[in-house]
ZABARO-581163 format. One record per residue: residue number from 1; chain; y, z, x of N, C-alpha, C in turn. Coordinates in pm, whole numbers, padded with zeros to 5 digits. Example, Ala and Ser with C-alpha at 12.3 -4.5 7.8 and 13.67 -1.06 7.14 Angstrom:
// ZABARO-581163
   num   chaine       nv       nw       nu      cav      caw      cau       cv       cw       cu
     1        A   -00569    00780    01319   -00450    00780    01230   -00330    00780    01320
     2        A   -00225    00708    01285   -00106    00714    01367    00003    00787    01290
// end
This chain:
// ZABARO-581163
   num   chaine       nv       nw       nu      cav      caw      cau       cv       cw       cu
     1        A    04860    04638    05590    04955    04529    05568    04992    04522    05419
     2        A    05121    04510    05387    05162    04502    05247    05100    04381    05178
     3        A    05072    04390    05048    05013    04276    04976    05114    04165    04955
     4        A    05063    04048    04925    05149    03932    04901    05236    03953    04778
     5        A    05358    03904    04785    05448    03905    04669    05478    03762    04622
     6        A    05392    03668    04661    05416    03527    04628    05355    03485    04495
     7        A    05307    03580    04417    05249    03549    04286    05358    03495    04193
     8        A    05314    03422    04092    05409    03370    03992    05334    03343    03862
     9        A    05406    03334    03754    05350    03301    03623    05395    03161    03582
    10        A    05311    03095    03502    05344    02964    03448    05340    02974    03296
    11        A    05455    02962    03233    05467    02980    03089    05492    02846    03022
    12        A    05402    02805    02933    05418    02678    02861    05532    02687    02761
    13        A    05601    02575    02736    05716    02576    02644    05681    02623    02503
    14        A    05560    02594    02457    05521    02629    02320    05439    02757    02313
    15        A    05440    02837    02420    05349    02952    02427    05379    03057    02320
    16        A    05505    03085    02295    05538    03187    02196    05486    03149    02058
    17        A    05502    03023    02022    05451    02975    01893    05299    02984    01888
    18        A    05234    02944    01997    05088    02949    02004    05037    03091    01989
    19        A    05099    03186    02058    05054    03324    02052    05076    03386    01914
    20        A    05183    03348    01848    05206    03396    01712    05097    03344    01618
    21        A    05057    03220    01638    04948    03162    01558    04817    03233    01585
    22        A    04788    03260    01712    04666    03331    01748    04665    03472    01686
    23        A    04779    03540    01691    04788    03675    01634    04762    03672    01483
    24        A    04814    03570    01416    04792    03555    01273    04644    03530    01243
    25        A    04580    03447    01324    04438    03418    01303    04353    03543    01325
    26        A    04386    03623    01427    04314    03748    01450    04336    03847    01335
    27        A    04458    03849    01282    04487    03937    01169    04404    03899    01047
    28        A    04385    03770    01027    04303    03725    00915    04156    03766    00933
    29        A    04108    03757    01057    03972    03801    01086    03960    03952    01066
    30        A    04063    04025    01107    04068    04170    01088    04055    04206    00939
    31        A    04128    04134    00854    04121    04158    00709    03982    04121    00655
    32        A    03925    04014    00707    03792    03972    00663    03688    04079    00693
    33        A    03694    04137    00812    03600    04242    00849    03618    04367    00762
    34        A    03741    04392    00719    03767    04509    00635    03706    04495    00497
    35        A    03693    04370    00451    03631    04342    00320    03694    04425    00208
    36        A    03826    04436    00213    03895    04510    00109    03907    04659    00135
    37        A    03840    04708    00238    03847    04850    00273    03954    04875    00379
    38        A    03939    04987    00449    04036    05024    00552    04031    04925    00668
    39        A    04149    04890    00718    04156    04800    00833    04120    04875    00961
    40        A    04033    04815    01041    04004    04864    01174    04071    04770    01276
    41        A    04053    04799    01403    04106    04710    01505    04044    04571    01490
    42        A    04123    04468    01525    04069    04332    01520    03955    04317    01619
    43        A    03963    04386    01732    03858    04390    01833    03842    04536    01878
    44        A    03729    04568    01937    03700    04705    01980    03711    04802    01861
    45        A    03654    04761    01748    03663    04840    01626    03580    04967    01632
    46        A    03462    04959    01692    03372    05076    01694    03402    05166    01813
    47        A    03445    05286    01783    03468    05385    01887    03340    05463    01914
    48        A    03312    05489    02040    03199    05576    02074    03243    05722    02070
    49        A    03358    05748    02129    03411    05885    02129    03554    05881    02182
    50        A    03635    05974    02135    03770    05992    02186    03781    06129    02250
    51        A    03837    06135    02371    03835    06259    02450    03971    06288    02512
    52        A    03997    06414    02536    04115    06451    02613    04079    06451    02761
    53        A    04179    06429    02846    04153    06417    02988    04279    06451    03067
    54        A    04264    06453    03199    04378    06469    03289    04376    06355    03391
    55        A    04490    06293    03410    04506    06181    03501    04580    06231    03624
    56        A    04514    06224    03741    04569    06275    03865    04610    06159    03957
    57        A    04738    06149    03991    04783    06053    04090    04755    06110    04228
    58        A    04687    06033    04313    04645    06085    04443    04765    06104    04536
    59        A    04757    06202    04625    04864    06221    04723    04850    06124    04839
    60        A    04959    06111    04916    04960    06035    05042    04918    05890    05025
    61        A    04961    05827    04914    04932    05685    04895    05023    05601    04985
    62        A    04972    05489    05034    05056    05395    05106    05169    05350    05014
    63        A    05280    05310    05072    05399    05276    04994    05372    05168    04889
    64        A    05295    05065    04924    05271    04955    04831    05168    04991    04725
    65        A    05086    05094    04750    04987    05138    04651    05054    05226    04547
    66        A    05143    05313    04591    05212    05403    04499    05335    05340    04438
    67        A    05317    05242    04354    05429    05173    04289    05482    05254    04172
    68        A    05609    05233    04137    05667    05294    04019    05645    05444    04013
    69        A    05605    05492    03895    05584    05636    03876    05464    05689    03953
    70        A    05382    05599    04009    05267    05642    04089    05306    05677    04233
    71        A    05436    05667    04265    05478    05699    04401    05464    05847    04433
    72        A    05472    05930    04330    05464    06074    04352    05332    06129    04299
    73        A    05262    06211    04378    05139    06272    04327    05171    06365    04210
    74        A    05077    06376    04119    05098    06464    04005    04984    06453    03907
    75        A    04986    06538    03807    04882    06539    03704    04945    06522    03567
    76        A    04880    06441    03483    04932    06407    03351    04821    06426    03248
    77        A    04859    06473    03130    04762    06476    03021    04730    06333    02980
    78        A    04611    06311    02926    04568    06176    02892    04468    06180    02777
    79        A    04452    06065    02712    04353    06045    02608    04265    05927    02647
    80        A    04136    05936    02615    04041    05832    02653    03962    05789    02530
    81        A    03948    05658    02514    03868    05603    02403    03766    05505    02459
    82        A    03638    05530    02434    03530    05436    02468    03499    05353    02343
    83        A    03464    05226    02362    03442    05141    02245    03350    05024    02276
    84        A    03299    04961    02169    03237    04829    02176    03344    04724    02149
    85        A    03323    04603    02198    03426    04502    02190    03437    04429    02057
    86        A    03333    04427    01980    03331    04351    01855    03433    04404    01754
    87        A    03476    04316    01666    03561    04357    01556    03484    04419    01441
    88        A    03353    04426    01454    03267    04485    01351    03187    04601    01410
    89        A    03151    04695    01323    03066    04806    01365    02921    04759    01364
    90        A    02855    04772    01477    02716    04729    01486    02639    04822    01581
    91        A    02507    04808    01581    02423    04895    01664    02458    04878    01812
    92        A    02450    04988    01884    02487    04983    02026    02392    04899    02109
    93        A    02270    04877    02063    02177    04794    02140    02211    04645    02125
    94        A    02296    04611    02028    02338    04472    02011    02424    04431    02130
    95        A    02398    04318    02194    02480    04275    02307    02628    04269    02269
    96        A    02713    04324    02353    02855    04332    02322    02933    04361    02449
    97        A    03063    04341    02440    03154    04385    02544    03178    04534    02523
    98        A    03182    04611    02628    03212    04754    02617    03345    04780    02687
    99        A    03419    04876    02635    03550    04901    02693    03585    05048    02701
   100        A    03685    05077    02782    03743    05210    02788    03894    05193    02795
   101        A    03965    05280    02725    04111    05278    02725    04163    05417    02758
   102        A    04263    05422    02845    04322    05549    02888    04471    05547    02854
   103        A    04516    05650    02787    04659    05665    02759    04711    05785    02838
   104        A    04798    05760    02933    04857    05865    03016    04990    05907    02952
   105        A    05011    06038    02939    05129    06091    02871    05220    06163    02971
   106        A    05352    06141    02957    05448    06202    03047    05503    06106    03150
   107        A    05478    05977    03128    05521    05874    03224    05669    05843    03205
   108        A    05750    05857    03310    05893    05831    03297    05924    05681    03300
   109        A    06047    05648    03263    06093    05510    03274    06095    05436    03142
   110        A    06178    05332    03135    06190    05249    03016    06064    05164    02999
   111        A    06011    05163    02877    05887    05089    02850    05918    04950    02795
   112        A    05817    04863    02797    05838    04722    02770    05840    04683    02623
   113        A    05770    04756    02538    05757    04716    02398    05885    04751    02322
   114        A    05939    04652    02252    06062    04673    02175    06042    04783    02072
   115        A    06136    04875    02068    06126    04988    01978    06053    05106    02036
   116        A    05985    05087    02150    05912    05195    02215    05964    05219    02357
   117        A    06087    05178    02382    06141    05189    02517    06141    05332    02569
   118        A    06157    05429    02479    06166    05568    02521    06031    05641    02516
   119        A    05924    05569    02487    05792    05631    02488    05759    05683    02628
   120        A    05677    05787    02635    05644    05848    02765    05497    05823    02799
   121        A    05446    05708    02757    05305    05676    02779    05288    05548    02860
   122        A    05175    05538    02927    05128    05412    02985    04978    05403    02964
   123        A    04931    05284    02928    04789    05263    02899    04721    05180    03006
   124        A    04595    05212    03032    04507    05133    03118    04387    05093    03033
   125        A    04363    04962    03018    04252    04911    02940    04155    04839    03033
   126        A    04025    04858    03010    03926    04797    03099    03798    04766    03023
   127        A    03725    04666    03073    03597    04625    03016    03493    04620    03129
   128        A    03372    04580    03097    03265    04582    03197    03274    04468    03297
   129        A    03338    04358    03261    03344    04241    03348    03468    04240    03435
   130        A    03453    04191    03560    03567    04182    03651    03656    04062    03619
   131        A    03608    03973    03532    03687    03859    03482    03635    03828    03343
   132        A    03698    03737    03273    03650    03697    03141    03580    03561    03153
   133        A    03494    03526    03057    03433    03392    03061    03533    03282    03025
   134        A    03654    03320    02982    03748    03224    02926    03873    03212    03012
   135        A    03922    03090    03026    04039    03063    03108    04168    03110    03044
   136        A    04172    03109    02910    04297    03135    02840    04271    03186    02699
   137        A    04377    03217    02627    04363    03274    02494    04308    03174    02393
   138        A    04334    03045    02412    04281    02944    02320    04129    02944    02325
   139        A    04071    02948    02445    03926    02952    02458    03871    03082    02400
   140        A    03939    03193    02426    03892    03322    02375    03892    03324    02223
   141        A    04000    03274    02162    04008    03276    02016    03905    03182    01954
   142        A    03871    03075    02023    03765    02987    01975    03635    03065    01956
   143        A    03602    03150    02052    03482    03233    02040    03493    03330    01923
   144        A    03606    03400    01911    03623    03500    01806    03609    03436    01668
   145        A    03669    03319    01650    03658    03249    01522    03515    03205    01497
   146        A    03448    03160    01602    03310    03111    01586    03215    03224    01545
   147        A    03223    03338    01612    03130    03448    01582    03165    03516    01450
   148        A    03288    03496    01400    03328    03556    01274    03295    03467    01154
   149        A    03251    03344    01181    03218    03252    01075    03068    03242    01051
   150        A    03026    03150    00967    02882    03132    00941    02806    03097    01068
   151        A    02688    03156    01085    02609    03132    01205    02573    02984    01221
   152        A    02559    02915    01108    02524    02773    01111    02627    02691    01188
   153        A    02753    02736    01186    02861    02659    01248    02903    02716    01384
   154        A    02829    02815    01434    02867    02881    01559    02876    02782    01675
   155        A    02767    02712    01703    02766    02618    01817    02860    02501    01795
   156        A    02861    02436    01676    02956    02326    01656    03101    02369    01674
   157        A    03135    02490    01628    03273    02538    01644    03308    02557    01790
   158        A    03215    02614    01866    03239    02635    02008    03248    02503    02084
   159        A    03160    02411    02052    03164    02281    02119    03294    02208    02092
   160        A    03338    02213    01966    03461    02144    01930    03581    02208    01997
   161        A    03580    02341    02008    03695    02411    02065    03700    02412    02215
   162        A    03582    02414    02280    03577    02424    02426    03552    02293    02496
   163        A    03483    02201    02427    03438    02079    02492    03305    02103    02561
   164        A    03227    02000    02581    03091    02016    02636    03086    02087    02771
   165        A    03175    02051    02862    03172    02110    02996    03205    02258    02994
   166        A    03317    02294    02932    03358    02433    02926    03264    02516    02839
   167        A    03204    02453    02739    03108    02524    02655    02992    02578    02740
   168        A    02936    02492    02824    02825    02535    02909    02865    02643    03007
   169        A    02981    02626    03070    03025    02724    03168    03056    02860    03105
   170        A    03136    02857    02997    03179    02981    02935    03063    03054    02869
   171        A    02976    02980    02799    02866    03044    02730    02764    03101    02829
   172        A    02746    03033    02942    02655    03084    03043    02703    03217    03099
   173        A    02833    03225    03127    02888    03350    03180    02891    03459    03074
   174        A    02921    03421    02950    02922    03519    02843    02783    03578    02821
   175        A    02683    03492    02816    02545    03538    02796    02501    03628    02910
   176        A    02537    03592    03032    02500    03673    03148    02563    03812    03139
   177        A    02689    03817    03098    02757    03945    03089    02704    04032    02977
   178        A    02677    03971    02861    02631    04047    02747    02487    04095    02761
   179        A    02410    04024    02840    02269    04061    02856    02248    04174    02956
   180        A    02355    04212    03024    02345    04320    03122    02310    04451    03051
   181        A    02200    04517    03088    02162    04642    03019    02258    04756    03053
   182        A    02304    04825    02951    02394    04939    02968    02326    05062    02912
   183        A    02295    05156    02998    02229    05279    02955    02327    05391    02928
   184        A    02439    05391    03001    02538    05496    02984    02675    05444    03028
   185        A    02776    05467    02945    02912    05428    02982    02972    05525    03082
   186        A    02909    05641    03098    02958    05739    03195    02924    05700    03338
   187        A    02829    05610    03356    02787    05569    03491    02817    05421    03517
   188        A    02904    05363    03435    02933    05220    03443    03075    05195    03492
   189        A    03090    05099    03581    03223    05064    03632    03293    04970    03536
   190        A    03422    04995    03514    03505    04913    03427    03612    04842    03509
   191        A    03660    04729    03454    03761    04647    03523    03870    04606    03424
   192        A    03993    04601    03472    04101    04551    03386    04082    04403    03355
   193        A    04016    04329    03443    03984    04186    03427    04107    04096    03430
   194        A    04222    04147    03388    04346    04070    03385    04451    04141    03469
   195        A    04545    04067    03527    04639    04127    03622    04764    04188    03559
   196        A    04828    04275    03636    04960    04329    03602    05047    04327    03728
   197        A    05175    04344    03709    05260    04372    03824    05219    04505    03883
   198        A    05248    04520    04010    05226    04649    04078    05342    04665    04175
   199        A    05455    04709    04122    05577    04707    04200    05621    04562    04220
   200        A    05629    04517    04344    05663    04378    04372    05538    04291    04388
   201        A    05421    04353    04389    05295    04280    04403    05234    04256    04265
   202        A    05115    04196    04263    05036    04179    04141    04897    04234    04170
   203        A    04830    04287    04067    04706    04358    04094    04616    04366    03971
   204        A    04491    04400    03996    04397    04439    03892    04349    04580    03922
   205        A    04293    04647    03821    04251    04786    03834    04104    04799    03800
   206        A    04036    04889    03867    03898    04923    03833    03886    05073    03811
   207        A    03802    05111    03714    03775    05251    03682    03631    05278    03721
   208        A    03612    05361    03822    03483    05373    03890    03422    05511    03863
   209        A    03303    05518    03804    03244    05646    03767    03196    05724    03889
   210        A    03205    05856    03878    03149    05944    03979    03019    06007    03930
   211        A    02989    05984    03803    02869    06040    03740    02746    05961    03782
   212        A    02637    06030    03815    02514    05962    03857    02391    06009    03781
   213        A    02405    06110    03696    02289    06165    03625    02227    06060    03533
   214        A    02097    06069    03513    02026    05975    03427    02075    05989    03283
   215        A    02069    05879    03206    02115    05886    03068    02027    05974    02981
   216        A    02087    06029    02879    02010    06106    02781    01935    06008    02692
   217        A    01806    06032    02671    01724    05941    02592    01776    05934    02449
   218        A    01788    05811    02397    01835    05792    02261    01798    05653    02215
   219        A    01748    05641    02094    01714    05509    02039    01783    05492    01903
   220        A    01893    05563    01885    01966    05556    01759    02062    05437    01761
   221        A    02117    05400    01646    02217    05293    01642    02342    05324    01725
   222        A    02365    05451    01755    02482    05492    01833    02438    05557    01964
   223        A    02348    05491    02036    02290    05552    02155    02393    05572    02267
   224        A    02491    05484    02278    02593    05502    02381    02682    05622    02349
   225        A    02714    05638    02222    02790    05756    02179    02708    05883    02203
   226        A    02582    05880    02165    02497    05998    02181    02494    06044    02327
   227        A    02486    05947    02417    02481    05979    02559    02611    06045    02605
   228        A    02725    05988    02563    02855    06045    02602    02874    06184    02543
   229        A    02835    06202    02418    02847    06333    02354    02768    06439    02431
   230        A    02645    06406    02467    02560    06501    02538    02617    06535    02674
   231        A    02666    06433    02746    02718    06455    02881    02843    06543    02879
   232        A    02939    06508    02792    03068    06577    02797    03057    06717    02737
   233        A    02958    06742    02657    02936    06878    02607    02876    06965    02717
   234        A    02799    06903    02806    02732    06975    02913    02822    07001    03033
   235        A    02915    06908    03061    03000    06923    03179    03105    06813    03186
   236        A    03191    06815    03286    03299    06716    03297    03249    06578    03340
   237        A    03329    06477    03307    03308    06341    03356    03425    06305    03446
   238        A    03398    06237    03557    03504    06204    03652    03496    06057    03691
   239        A    03614    05996    03705    03625    05857    03748    03733    05847    03855
   240        A    03716    05750    03943    03822    05714    04034    03885    05584    03988
   241        A    04018    05571    04003    04088    05447    03969    04136    05382    04098
   242        A    04109    05252    04110    04146    05178    04229    04219    05052    04193
   243        A    04303    05005    04284    04383    04885    04262    04340    04776    04359
   244        A    04344    04651    04313    04303    04534    04390    04419    04434    04386
   245        A    04469    04391    04503    04593    04314    04507    04572    04162    04511
   246        A    04669    04093    04451    04679    03947    04460    04688    03905    04607
   247        A    04613    03797    04639    04615    03742    04776    04680    03604    04777
   248        A    04624    03513    04697    04681    03379    04684    04634    03319    04551
   249        A    04698    03210    04511    04672    03154    04378    04533    03092    04368
   250        A    04473    03054    04479    04340    02994    04476    04232    03098    04452
   251        A    04237    03207    04529    04129    03307    04522    04157    03419    04422
   252        A    04283    03444    04392    04319    03550    04298    04427    03498    04202
   253        A    04392    03400    04119    04492    03338    04032    04545    03434    03925
   254        A    04668    03411    03885    04731    03491    03781    04700    03436    03642
   255        A    04703    03304    03627    04693    03244    03494    04550    03215    03449
   256        A    04457    03196    03540    04319    03163    03502    04236    03291    03498
   257        A    04212    03343    03377    04144    03471    03364    03993    03463    03384
   258        A    03940    03342    03407    03796    03328    03427    03755    03346    03573
   259        A    03852    03356    03664    03822    03367    03807    03817    03514    03848
   260        A    03703    03556    03900    03689    03693    03948    03759    03709    04083
   261        A    03835    03815    04097    03895    03848    04225    03790    03924    04307
   262        A    03733    03859    04404    03623    03916    04479    03670    04031    04568
   263        A    03589    04134    04576    03624    04248    04662    03623    04208    04809
   264        A    03546    04105    04844    03545    04058    04982    03678    03992    05020
   265        A    03751    03946    04919    03882    03886    04940    03992    03991    04931
   266        A    03979    04080    04832    04079    04184    04810    04007    04312    04769
   267        A    03987    04404    04861    03913    04527    04830    03993    04621    04739
   268        A    03922    04705    04666    03986    04804    04581    04033    04922    04666
   269        A    04153    04971    04634    04213    05085    04704    04237    05197    04604
   270        A    04185    05318    04627    04203    05428    04531    04349    05468    04515
   271        A    04388    05501    04391    04523    05550    04366    04527    05669    04269
   272        A    04419    05692    04194    04420    05802    04097    04277    05843    04065
   273        A    04264    05955    03998    04134    05994    03944    04153    06045    03802
   274        A    04051    06028    03722    04053    06071    03582    03949    06180    03564
   275        A    03992    06294    03514    03903    06407    03492    03892    06433    03342
   276        A    03773    06418    03287    03747    06447    03146    03673    06580    03142
   277        A    03737    06687    03100    03671    06819    03104    03562    06829    02999
   278        A    03472    06923    03018    03369    06949    02918    03436    06984    02786
   279        A    03387    06928    02677    03443    06952    02544    03338    06916    02440
   280        A    03358    06961    02319    03263    06934    02212    03328    06844    02106
   281        A    03305    06712    02113    03366    06621    02016    03319    06643    01873
   282        A    03209    06718    01855    03158    06742    01721    03211    06872    01660
   283        A    03289    06946    01736    03355    07064    01680    03468    07020    01588
   284        A    03521    07113    01509    03632    07079    01419    03751    07023    01499
   285        A    03781    07089    01611    03891    07043    01696    03860    06904    01754
   286        A    03735    06886    01798    03695    06758    01856    03701    06645    01756
   287        A    03662    06671    01631    03667    06568    01528    03811    06528    01496
   288        A    03901    06627    01491    04043    06597    01467    04101    06514    01582
   289        A    04062    06550    01705    04110    06474    01821    04060    06331    01816
   290        A    03932    06312    01785    03877    06177    01781    03944    06094    01673
   291        A    03971    06154    01558    04039    06081    01451    04179    06040    01495
   292        A    04247    06130    01565    04382    06100    01614    04379    05987    01715
   293        A    04285    05993    01808    04276    05889    01911    04244    05753    01849
   294        A    04158    05752    01747    04125    05627    01681    04244    05564    01610
   295        A    04340    05646    01573    04459    05594    01506    04569    05555    01605
   296        A    04547    05585    01732    04644    05545    01834    04634    05396    01864
   297        A    04737    05344    01925    04736    05206    01975    04722    05210    02126
   298        A    04623    05139    02179    04606    05126    02323    04640    04982    02360
   299        A    04738    04965    02446    04797    04833    02470    04842    04826    02615
   300        A    04803    04722    02691    04848    04712    02830    05000    04699    02842
   301        A    05066    04662    02730    05213    04651    02732    05281    04786    02713
   302        A    05206    04893    02689    05262    05027    02697    05278    05060    02845
   303        A    05385    05014    02906    05402    05024    03051    05548    05001    03086
   304        A    05583    05038    03208    05716    05007    03261    05713    04869    03325
   305        A    05830    04818    03361    05839    04687    03424    05760    04681    03554
   306        A    05747    04793    03624    05670    04797    03749    05524    04758    03727
   307        A    05476    04773    03602    05335    04744    03572    05323    04646    03456
   308        A    05417    04552    03447    05417    04454    03339    05294    04365    03345
   309        A    05223    04348    03232    05107    04259    03230    05146    04116    03267
   310        A    05054    04048    03336    05080    03913    03388    04975    03813    03338
   311        A    05014    03689    03326    04921    03582    03291    04918    03554    03142
   312        A    04870    03435    03108    04872    03389    02968    04790    03477    02876
   313        A    04674    03520    02920    04590    03606    02836    04661    03738    02805
   314        A    04728    03795    02903    04802    03919    02881    04922    03895    02789
   315        A    04989    03784    02806    05104    03756    02719    05058    03735    02575
   316        A    04940    03678    02557    04885    03660    02422    04852    03796    02360
   317        A    04805    03889    02439    04769    04022    02388    04892    04095    02333
   318        A    05008    04069    02389    05128    04139    02346    05153    04121    02197
   319        A    05149    03998    02149    05174    03970    02008    05054    04012    01922
   320        A    04933    03984    01971    04813    04017    01893    04801    04167    01870
   321        A    04824    04247    01973    04814    04392    01959    04924    04446    01868
   322        A    05043    04388    01877    05153    04433    01792    05119    04411    01645
   323        A    05071    04292    01612    05040    04260    01473    04924    04346    01422
   324        A    04820    04363    01504    04705    04443    01464    04742    04589    01443
   325        A    04821    04643    01536    04861    04783    01525    04946    04810    01403
   326        A    05038    04718    01371    05122    04734    01252    05037    04727    01126
   327        A    04939    04638    01124    04858    04619    01004    04778    04744    00970
   328        A    04726    04811    01072    04642    04928    01042    04717    05060    01051
   329        A    04849    05053    01076    04929    05175    01076    04901    05266    01192
   330        A    04911    05215    01314    04889    05299    01432    04986    05415    01438
   331        A    04942    05525    01494    05028    05641    01511    05138    05612    01612
   332        A    05252    05681    01602    05353    05673    01707    05295    05721    01840
   333        A    05355    05679    01950    05307    05722    02080    05320    05873    02098
   334        A    05216    05936    02152    05222    06083    02169    05322    06123    02275
   335        A    05367    06246    02265    05461    06302    02365    05399    06413    02446
   336        A    05277    06451    02409    05207    06555    02486    05057    06544    02466
// end
């Protein structure tokens, strides 16, 4: 049965002004973390590794699953970046959000970002959680400002910004997510956490590992990187990509990013697979590739209208990513 097309967005009258303010505040935090040195990303600053890959669109997809350029099976070159979520470089054992970003190259169609309409890329961004602890960008930025300031003011800042009730709820979910032990990013499932259009429907995406081998032992500050380096030098890494469709505003809301879309309500349906071939990131070629990938911009708004990001949190990311990318001089979108 085709998915519901009754989804909708609710845009506040002052949202554009609010998002510009949030982007400016994140830019200031980005400069603070740089401490006069080179600017890194405002978030997801620490890269574990950057890799080349191939993105395969599966054949024989149902009509509603194969939206836009995904209607036809095919293979595309791609770039993959694994990262920690913090805006600062820290030890991998430190609790953090972990992420993966995929840039698919050769994607046809007009793109959404002004000035990049003719780009031939589309990005998929995902983190470990199926939802965020925060309902909206205001709550999320409250956390970022709090953790970037003096530790003495962490709790008072959060309480003032979230209120007592939301403070307990959001911090409980954040602590639960961050305390989850991660031994290897190659065996961990990732989620877009936020929705996008999917043709006429709305959806979220999950990136599901096919790797099952035990992690390589490591107790270094970069243990997650060490594990990925060892695995990809030894053999390929493979993931399946699946889509999960909007059902109704109560169980699969568009605007409230704190609500998990349960698989029991909307199961994931496969649409693509990602193949990362064996490679040596520590070779001269591998180091050049990783440096190039780190200078790229990964943005959910690198997409066609068929896959336009949805919801307030996604709309906030549009301005924040633009400002951050300009500040650090992101590379132009690749063509191959």
